[in-house]
C-alpha atoms as one frame of an Amber mdcrd trajectory, in Angstrom:
protein
  -3.031 -79.289  22.507  -2.634 -75.530  22.685  -1.415 -73.748  25.514  -3.940
 -71.585  27.138  -1.229 -70.132  29.154  -0.047 -68.429  25.665  -3.724 -67.059
  24.975  -2.418 -63.475  25.121  -1.221 -62.464  21.853  -1.510 -59.442  19.052
  -3.000 -59.882  15.713  -0.078 -60.931  14.232   1.303 -63.518  16.334  -2.518
 -64.999  15.876  -2.473 -65.381  12.249   0.854 -66.914  12.375  -0.464 -68.955
  15.105  -3.635 -69.778  13.383  -1.821 -71.083   9.745   0.444 -72.942  11.282
  -2.258 -74.926  13.412  -4.964 -75.125  10.327  -3.896 -78.668   9.664  -4.989
 -79.949  12.982  -8.118 -77.091  13.633  -9.393 -78.686  10.268  -8.222 -82.080
  10.301 -11.038 -83.379   7.631 -10.325 -80.592   4.954  -7.798 -80.381   2.304
  -6.093 -77.249   2.347  -4.905 -76.370  -1.076  -3.907 -72.613  -0.360  -3.558
 -70.228   2.192  -3.435 -66.382   1.211  -2.616 -63.201   3.477  -4.070 -59.521
   3.066  -5.867 -60.185   0.297  -8.024 -57.779  -1.235 -11.390 -57.914  -1.598
 -12.186 -54.560  -3.013 -10.838 -51.240  -2.652 -11.303 -50.482   0.827 -11.728
 -54.494   2.185  -9.352 -56.824   2.962  -9.284 -60.591   4.331  -6.438 -60.734
   6.569  -6.535 -64.510   5.841  -8.158 -66.570   3.074  -8.208 -70.280   2.907
  -9.042 -72.375  -0.056 -10.682 -75.425   1.300 -11.914 -78.710  -0.121 -13.632
 -81.657   1.183 -14.679 -84.074  -1.276 -15.710 -82.565  -4.467 -16.765 -79.237
  -2.576 -14.518 -75.831  -2.716 -14.600 -73.035  -0.290 -12.799 -69.993   0.327
 -12.831 -69.325   3.969 -12.454 -65.443   4.438 -10.902 -64.966   7.976 -10.686
 -61.646   9.965  -8.427 -62.049  12.689  -8.444 -60.539  16.067  -6.386 -60.619
  19.316  -9.317 -60.679  21.500 -12.496 -63.093  21.142 -15.413 -61.611  23.233
 -18.568 -60.024  22.484 -17.476 -56.278  21.900 -15.235 -57.598  19.143 -16.954
 -59.892  17.835 -19.820 -57.505  17.315 -17.673 -54.799  15.657 -16.682 -57.444
  13.243 -20.014 -59.051  11.887 -20.237 -56.045   9.290 -17.118 -56.555   7.620
 -17.484 -60.772   7.721 -20.444 -60.306   6.139 -19.141 -57.800   3.642 -16.363
 -59.913   2.875 -18.442 -62.517   1.528 -20.757 -60.865   0.552 -23.397 -62.788
  -1.810 -20.597 -65.051  -3.210 -21.578 -68.900  -2.634 -17.816 -70.291  -3.070
 -16.861 -67.695  -0.101 -17.737 -68.300   3.724 -17.052 -65.651   6.441 -15.059
 -66.940   9.793 -13.747 -65.050  12.809 -10.710 -66.181  14.468  -8.575 -65.129
  17.761  -6.681 -66.806  19.990  -9.890 -67.692  22.325 -13.613 -67.024  20.699
 -16.019 -66.801  24.389 -19.244 -68.704  24.801 -21.078 -65.589  24.010 -18.891
 -64.665  21.143 -19.789 -68.514  19.870 -23.681 -67.514  19.857 -23.559 -64.231
  18.326 -21.067 -65.810  15.325 -23.328 -68.799  14.632 -26.499 -66.501  14.960
 -25.108 -64.577  11.872 -24.349 -67.457  10.023 -20.531 -66.859  10.751 -17.903
 -69.709  11.274 -15.615 -69.127  13.992 -11.637 -70.842  15.092  -9.658 -70.669
  18.017  -6.190 -71.529  18.606  -7.412 -74.075  21.793  -9.262 -75.694  18.995
 -12.792 -74.657  18.990 -14.356 -74.532  15.404 -17.558 -73.984  14.081 -17.905
 -73.824  10.149 -21.531 -75.001   8.548 -21.833 -74.264   4.846 -23.601 -76.171
   2.085 -23.657 -79.819   3.450 -20.362 -79.127   5.858 -20.626 -78.721   9.647
 -17.690 -78.608  11.631 -18.834 -78.054  15.568 -15.899 -78.929  17.716 -15.719
 -77.521  21.570 -12.544 -78.103  22.972 -11.484 -79.809  26.304  -9.444 -76.576
  27.104 -12.767 -74.541  26.668 -14.127 -74.308  30.229 -10.827 -73.816  31.958
 -10.080 -70.936  29.424 -13.276 -69.397  30.382 -12.977 -69.521  33.701  -9.303
 -68.371  33.635 -10.271 -65.210  31.480 -13.203 -64.229  34.349 -10.802 -64.046
  37.039 -10.256 -60.608  36.784 -13.875 -59.595  36.847 -15.015 -62.241  39.769
 -12.015 -61.510  41.377 -12.673 -60.013  45.464 -13.216 -56.154  44.773 -14.455
 -56.592  41.412 -17.561 -58.171  42.484 -18.599 -54.935  44.359 -19.077 -53.753
  40.928 -21.252 -56.325  39.918 -23.378 -56.058  42.768 -23.820 -52.793  42.526
 -25.103 -53.049  38.831 -26.950 -55.879  39.687 -29.028 -54.427  42.552 -30.046
 -51.654  40.422 -30.000 -53.300  37.018 -32.131 -50.014  35.512 -29.700 -47.773
  36.767 -27.059 -45.485  34.565 -23.787 -45.381  36.470 -20.356 -43.179  36.378
 -17.139 -44.724  37.061 -16.692 -42.025  39.784 -20.324 -43.268  41.144 -19.095
 -46.641  41.129 -15.650 -45.862  42.896 -17.204 -44.019  45.585 -20.426 -46.562
  46.205 -17.638 -49.575  46.199 -14.932 -48.168  48.127 -12.726 -48.500  44.799
 -10.197 -46.261  42.998 -11.757 -44.830  39.590  -8.438 -46.784  37.794  -9.642
 -49.482  39.434 -13.399 -49.652  38.444 -12.451 -48.404  34.951 -10.281 -51.450
  34.377 -13.414 -53.752  35.653 -15.509 -51.759  33.326 -13.302 -52.311  30.691
 -13.687 -56.112  30.979 -17.135 -56.262  31.272 -17.804 -54.688  28.288 -15.622
 -56.333  25.791 -17.826 -59.626  27.387 -20.701 -57.952  26.343 -22.214 -57.616
  29.922 -22.534 -53.383  29.972 -22.403 -51.124  27.362 -21.869 -47.179  27.130
 -24.403 -44.428  26.609 -23.317 -41.898  24.851 -22.501 -39.577  27.845 -20.214
 -42.552  28.750 -22.423 -43.782  31.349 -23.037 -47.383  32.247 -25.563 -49.811
  31.338 -26.151 -53.209  32.150 -27.198 -55.260  29.122 -26.666 -58.780  29.832
 -27.856 -58.896  33.713 -28.635 -62.860  33.438 -25.635 -64.312  32.181 -23.366
 -62.225  34.470 -25.200 -63.060  37.313 -25.147 -66.951  36.316 -21.605 -66.576
  35.432 -20.284 -64.849  38.498 -22.479 -67.618  40.522 -20.737 -70.545  38.470
 -17.198 -69.014  39.766 -18.154 -68.231  43.372 -17.672 -70.380  46.383 -18.935
 -69.244  49.577 -15.481 -71.071  51.071 -13.893 -67.886  49.970 -14.712 -66.547
  53.132 -13.405 -68.435  55.807 -15.889 -70.711  57.819 -16.211 -73.033  60.850
 -18.340 -75.168  61.483 -20.309 -75.716  64.924 -23.012 -77.993  66.602 -25.914
 -75.907  68.819 -27.903 -77.627  71.302 -31.019 -76.046  70.162 -33.746 -77.953
  68.957 -34.553 -76.594  65.366 -32.724 -73.870  62.755 -35.459 -71.629  63.739
 -34.355 -71.531  67.406 -30.792 -70.999  66.440 -31.683 -68.285  63.746 -33.640
 -66.533  66.888 -30.544 -66.824  69.006 -27.960 -65.490  66.286 -30.430 -62.269
  66.034 -30.679 -61.614  69.372 -26.821 -62.319  69.991 -25.786 -60.458  67.070
 -27.514 -57.120  68.340 -26.605 -57.861  71.947 -22.872 -57.976  70.854 -23.473
 -55.119  68.154 -22.305 -57.858  65.172 -22.725 -57.338  61.789 -24.281 -60.598
  60.391 -26.831 -61.818  57.607 -27.929 -65.276  56.672 -27.326 -66.723  53.663
 -27.735 -70.226  52.039 -30.944 -72.230  52.829 -31.496 -70.664  56.286 -31.110
 -67.046  54.316 -33.365 -67.909  51.485 -36.209 -69.659  54.173 -36.848 -65.723
  55.155 -37.421 -64.934  51.299 -39.321 -68.185  50.923 -41.059 -69.167  54.338
 -41.695 -73.243  52.250 -37.947 -73.944  51.896 -36.791 -76.822  53.482 -33.157
 -76.800  55.716 -31.512 -78.272  58.158 -28.553 -76.102  58.557 -27.702 -72.225
  59.452 -25.360 -70.565  57.371 -24.267 -66.625  58.461 -21.894 -64.537  57.466
 -20.329 -63.239  60.819 -17.959 -59.962  60.818 -16.609 -58.561  64.604 -16.268
 -60.757  67.689 -16.878 -64.328  66.501 -15.445 -65.713  69.698 -17.982 -63.932
  71.793 -21.128 -65.008  69.604 -19.860 -68.799  69.698 -19.442 -68.288  73.266
 -22.629 -66.743  73.899 -24.665 -69.066  71.526 -22.692 -72.364  73.405 -21.733
 -73.383  70.517 -19.094 -76.532  70.030 -16.532 -76.821  67.037 -17.144 -79.801
  64.701 -15.483 -81.301  61.775 -19.094 -83.114  60.826 -22.918 -82.927  61.642
 -22.828 -79.315  62.507 -25.800 -77.306  62.137 -24.791 -73.985  62.139 -21.838
 -72.488  59.959 -20.386 -68.753  60.391 -18.286 -67.610  57.571 -15.920 -64.765
  58.061 -16.658 -62.313  55.171 -13.905 -62.408  52.653 -14.985 -59.197  51.810
 -17.382 -56.619  53.207 -19.221 -56.537  49.665 -21.138 -59.310  50.831 -23.437
 -57.305  53.289 -24.174 -54.775  50.493 -27.835 -54.488  50.748 -28.756 -56.617
  53.330 -32.353 -55.925  54.791 -34.007 -56.971  57.892 -36.859 -59.799  57.543
 -38.816 -60.854  60.430 -36.172 -59.223  62.581 -33.442 -61.137  61.020 -30.584
 -59.734  58.490 -30.551 -61.533  55.571 -28.173 -60.973  52.246 -29.393 -59.914
  49.529 -30.912 -61.648  46.756 -28.003 -61.090  44.684 -25.886 -62.770  46.999
 -28.376 -65.541  48.165 -28.227 -66.505  44.669 -24.471 -66.748  43.940 -23.997
 -68.436  47.812 -26.942 -71.053  46.669 -25.490 -71.412  43.321 -22.815 -74.028
  44.445 -24.790 -75.233  48.047 -24.604 -78.709  47.729 -28.456 -81.248  47.728
 -30.019 -78.966  45.228 -28.969 -75.472  45.444 -28.585 -74.564  41.989 -32.282
 -75.596  41.290 -33.426 -73.016  44.913 -31.196 -70.293  42.992 -33.012 -70.287
  39.932 -36.322 -70.812  41.650 -35.408 -67.422  43.796 -34.604 -65.893  40.357
 -38.009 -66.848  39.056 -39.696 -65.537  41.892 -38.093 -62.203  42.332 -38.321
 -61.284  38.575 -36.429 -57.716  39.996 -32.999 -60.203  40.029 -31.177 -59.272
  37.041 -33.849 -57.894  35.270 -33.456 -54.631  32.890 -35.788 -52.408  31.453
């Protein structure tokens, strides 16, 4: 199995590795010949041409090789790939990279173009042939390559653009808003662009392109446990009573706080049922615990206090009926991995609030 740790390769290295692995990537096909830098016409060359046979059928795979398999690179390769094959029925265009991302695979399939990557993902469809294989390493690779854009400070940028999906942003504006250096913002923006989440306008401003996919992918790579949490038992009779006391003591102690999870969602959608209260708190948590007369517990907690790993969780929090609640964007990502139907509730929140991830 190809090591995902070695996935950072240049195009020449990718070509070498691809040729070496082709027999294992295409085990059901006979490979008759492999040629490099094959001229198709005066101005066009295929990086690799592979003559394959399956039964009585023969085909030439014309392969465009890139070192990155993200949507921006794929989109820029589609015209050349289609021109490589032209109308010749013996030719079939294929995109290859160390790893072809999920969104890139969708784009290529929609354009009737095949793909091959070095972790074992393959899609070829021509005549009576269909090869459609996703490697066991695909999910871990996708998650590993997404860590940079879902890192701690990077999520400040994601929150900003998702909370105002119809805005056009400049690097300096995002840097000032997110408390980051322009260089740091530029690095994250480049990765978001490569993955097809955003695009750049002619004036170099940033426009979100695929907000719902970005939101869901962030949520699937997120856990509220990034923040240090402590479970407590409160003698309050109902969750609503706990919330009222948190709001009262939060104001009295001048704490920054905001509800999240099902308790936070209940403030937005009153019919949501919940048994425990999740709350982000920044400040003197010990004083709050004392004021609320809470008892630490490892099981049966009816209140869980999170010390934010980053102040970004408070971005665009709002006051609802006298209680601070995180933004709908933060609610969504916190709910996504919440036990007991949290993801289902997150999707309902997305359906109800059309502004979340909505782009016009």
